[in-house]
C-alpha positions in Angstrom: 28.9 112.5 119.7 28.4 114.8 116.8 25.6 113.7 114.5 25.3 115.1 111.0 22.1 114.5 109.1 22.0 114.9 105.3 18.9 114.4 103.2 15.2 115.2 103.8 14.2 114.7 107.4 10.7 113.7 108.4 9.1 115.3 111.5 9.6 113.0 114.5 7.4 112.9 117.6 9.1 113.9 121.0 9.1 110.2 122.1 10.8 109.1 118.9 13.4 111.9 119.3 14.1 110.7 122.8 14.5 107.1 121.7 16.8 108.1 118.8 18.9 110.3 121.2 19.1 107.3 123.6 20.3 105.0 120.8 23.0 107.5 119.7 24.0 107.9 123.4 24.5 104.2 123.8 26.6 104.1 120.6 28.5 107.2 121.9 29.2 105.4 125.2 30.7 102.5 123.3 32.8 104.5 120.9 34.0 107.6 122.7 36.9 106.5 124.7 39.5 108.5 123.1 37.9 111.8 122.0 34.6 112.7 120.5 33.5 110.8 117.4 31.2 111.9 114.6 28.4 110.0 113.0 27.0 110.8 109.6 23.4 109.9 108.9 22.3 109.9 105.3 18.6 109.9 104.7 17.0 109.0 101.3 13.5 107.9 100.2 12.3 105.7 97.4 8.5 105.5 96.7 7.2 103.8 99.8 10.5 103.1 101.6 12.7 105.4 103.7 16.4 104.5 103.8 18.9 105.5 106.4 22.7 105.0 106.5 24.8 105.6 109.5 28.6 105.9 109.2 31.1 106.2 112.0 34.9 105.9 112.0 36.3 104.0 114.9 39.9 102.7 115.4 40.6 103.1 111.7 37.5 101.1 110.9 34.5 102.5 109.1 31.4 101.2 110.8 28.4 101.2 108.4 24.8 100.4 109.1 21.9 100.6 106.6 18.2 100.4 107.5 15.1 100.5 105.4 11.5 100.8 106.6 8.2 102.5 105.7 9.0 105.3 108.2 12.2 107.2 108.7 12.5 106.6 112.5 12.5 102.8 112.2 15.0 103.0 109.4 17.4 105.1 111.4 17.0 102.9 114.5 17.8 99.8 112.4 20.9 101.4 111.0 22.1 102.5 114.5 21.5 99.0 115.9 23.7 97.5 113.1 26.5 100.0 113.8 26.3 99.2 117.5 26.6 95.5 116.8 29.6 96.1 114.6 31.2 98.2 117.3 30.6 95.5 120.0 32.1 92.9 117.7 35.2 95.1 117.0 35.7 95.8 120.7 35.4 92.1 121.6 37.9 91.3 118.9 40.4 93.8 120.3 39.8 92.5 123.8 40.5 88.9 122.7 43.7 90.0 120.9 44.9 91.8 124.0 44.2 88.8 126.2 46.1 86.2 124.2 49.9 86.5 124.4 52.2 85.5 121.6 54.2 82.3 122.1 57.4 84.4 121.9 56.3 86.6 124.8 55.3 83.5 126.9 58.7 81.9 126.2 60.6 85.0 127.2 58.6 85.2 130.4 59.4 81.6 131.2 63.1 82.1 130.5 63.1 85.2 132.7 61.5 83.3 135.6 64.1 80.6 135.3 67.0 83.1 135.4 65.5 85.2 138.2 64.3 82.3 140.3 66.3 82.2 143.5 67.9 78.9 144.6 65.6 77.1 147.0 66.5 77.4 150.7 66.9 74.3 152.8 63.8 73.7 154.8 63.2 71.8 158.0 60.9 68.8 158.3 58.0 70.9 159.5 58.1 73.3 156.6 58.2 70.3 154.1 55.2 68.7 155.9 53.2 72.0 155.6 54.2 72.3 152.0 53.1 68.8 151.2 49.7 69.4 152.9 49.0 72.5 150.7 49.6 70.8 147.4 47.1 68.2 146.3 48.6 64.8 145.5 48.6 64.0 141.8 49.2 60.5 140.5 52.7 59.9 139.2 53.0 59.6 135.4 55.8 57.7 133.7 56.9 59.2 130.4 59.6 57.5 128.3 62.1 60.1 127.1 63.1 60.1 123.4 66.8 59.2 123.1 68.1 62.3 121.5 70.9 62.7 124.1 73.5 61.1 121.7 73.1 64.1 119.3 75.0 67.3 119.3 76.0 68.5 122.8 74.2 71.7 124.1 74.9 74.4 126.6 72.3 75.2 129.2 71.1 78.2 127.3 70.6 76.2 124.1 68.6 73.6 126.0 66.4 76.3 127.5 65.7 77.6 124.0 64.9 74.1 122.8 62.3 73.9 125.6 60.5 77.0 124.4 58.2 75.0 122.2 56.0 74.0 125.2 58.0 70.9 126.2 57.8 69.7 129.8 61.2 68.1 129.8 64.4 67.8 127.8 67.2 65.3 127.9 70.5 66.5 126.5 74.3 66.0 126.7 76.1 69.0 128.3 78.8 70.5 126.0 81.2 71.3 128.9 81.1 68.1 131.0 79.8 65.6 128.3 77.3 64.3 130.9 73.6 63.7 130.4 71.4 66.4 131.9 67.6 66.7 132.2 65.6 69.9 132.3 62.1 69.5 133.8 59.5 72.2 133.8 57.6 72.4 137.2 53.9 73.2 137.5 54.8 76.7 138.7 56.7 77.4 135.5 60.2 77.2 136.9 62.7 74.7 135.4 64.7 72.1 137.4 68.1 70.8 136.2 69.0 67.2 136.9 72.5 66.1 136.3 73.2 62.4 135.6 
């Protein structure tokens, strides 16, 4: 990290210089992932107080920390700590934004899973028994479906789009056969079609 000092600098002891170098190294480790960054340290004094401002540009954000203390070393350390906290907050915010997917992306992934899901192969009794042992038994839940099936008939694609809002099931009238059909979302994300 390139550090530029402006203003009158006080003489620091070797231990203070090491601590200051370690603080800037920590900040550098946080910020320098895509090229070397530069920090600008502005030192001013006012009667009995020393002021230090540290400015760093990071991901199109200007990180700014200001510290005031009777000695210059403490003021610079306070300013560096404030910039470090801002950088940590900014990195955490970016991490959280990356982790959360938009609802549109999730719906597209679910639709792709349904289209790409192969038809289940017929299994023997032994395979079904093993499959039943692997899944824990959940109590059955009865849900009364809203009677919207008398509305406008839909195609399968329109019904899949209607389920994108996070619905677990959809009862609709098929546009081609004029029969009632039910789409049910399974726990693995795939969708079953039940024809009445």
